[in-house]
C-alpha positions in Angstrom: 0.0 0.1 0.1 1.6 3.3 -1.2 1.0 6.0 1.0 1.8 9.9 0.7 4.9 10.3 2.7 4.4 13.8 3.7 2.7 12.7 6.9 5.1 10.8 8.9 2.7 10.5 12.2 -0.3 9.1 10.1 2.2 6.7 8.5 3.6 5.4 12.1 0.0 5.0 13.2 -1.2 2.9 10.1 2.1 0.9 10.5 1.7 0.4 13.9 -2.0 -0.7 13.2 -0.9 -3.3 10.5 1.8 -4.7 13.0 4.7 -3.2 11.1 7.9 -1.2 12.9 6.8 2.4 13.2 10.3 3.7 13.0 10.0 3.1 9.3 12.7 5.8 8.5 15.2 3.6 10.3 14.2 0.6 8.8 14.4 2.2 5.2 17.9 3.4 6.2 18.9 0.0 7.5 17.7 -2.0 4.0 19.3 0.6 1.9 22.7 0.0 4.2 22.7 -3.5 3.0 21.4 -3.0 -0.5 18.0 -4.6 -0.3 15.2 -3.3 -2.0 13.0 -1.9 0.9 9.8 -1.5 -0.8 9.7 -5.5 -0.9 9.7 -5.9 2.9 6.7 -3.4 3.7 2.9 -3.3 3.5 2.8 0.5 3.9 5.4 2.2 1.6 5.6 5.9 1.8 6.1 7.8 -1.2 7.7 11.3 -1.9 5.8 12.7 -5.0 8.3 15.1 -5.7 10.8 12.5 -6.4 8.8 9.6 -7.5 6.2 11.3 -9.9 6.8 9.7 -13.1 6.8 6.1 -11.8 3.2 7.3 -9.8 2.0 8.5 -12.9 2.8 5.6 -15.0 1.3 3.4 -12.7 -1.6 5.3 -12.5 -1.9 5.1 -16.1 -1.3 1.4 -16.1 -4.3 1.0 -13.6 -6.9 3.3 -15.4 -5.9 1.5 -18.8 -6.4 -2.0 -17.4 -10.1 -1.2 -15.7 -8.6 -1.7 -12.1 -9.4 2.0 -11.6 -12.9 3.2 -12.3 -13.8 6.9 -12.2 -17.5 7.9 -12.2 -18.1 9.9 -15.5 -19.4 13.0 -13.7 -15.8 13.7 -12.7 -14.6 14.4 -16.4 -12.4 17.2 -15.7 -10.3 14.8 -13.0 -10.3 12.1 -16.1 -9.1 15.0 -18.3 -6.3 16.4 -15.9 -5.0 12.7 -15.3 -4.8 12.2 -19.0 -3.3 15.4 -19.7 -0.7 14.7 -16.8 0.1 11.3 -18.3 0.4 12.4 -21.7 2.5 15.1 -20.9 5.0 12.9 -18.8 5.1 10.6 -21.6 5.9 13.3 -23.9 8.7 14.7 -21.5 10.2 11.0 -21.1 10.4 10.9 -24.8 12.0 14.1 -25.8 
C-alpha cells in the first residue's frame, strides 16, 4: 500500500495498526545500507511525490487502462487532468 510520505505521524500510526515497525525511517535506512529493496519488505510504503512522480503517474495510467480503477463520468475534469498529466509526462520522457 503506497501512501503519501508527507505525513509521518499518520504513516507511523498505520504501520503500528498493521503490525509493522513504526520507526520506518530507520528500517528504510537499514535496508538501503544492506542494499535490499526496502519496498519489497513493507506493507505500507511511504512515497515522496516530488521524487517519484513519474513512476506514480505511469502506474496510475496502467491501473486506469487495465480497468482496475474506474472514475465516475461525472468527474470528467478529473479524468481529463489525469490523462493530460500522463500524456505530458510521456512526452517529457520521450524527448
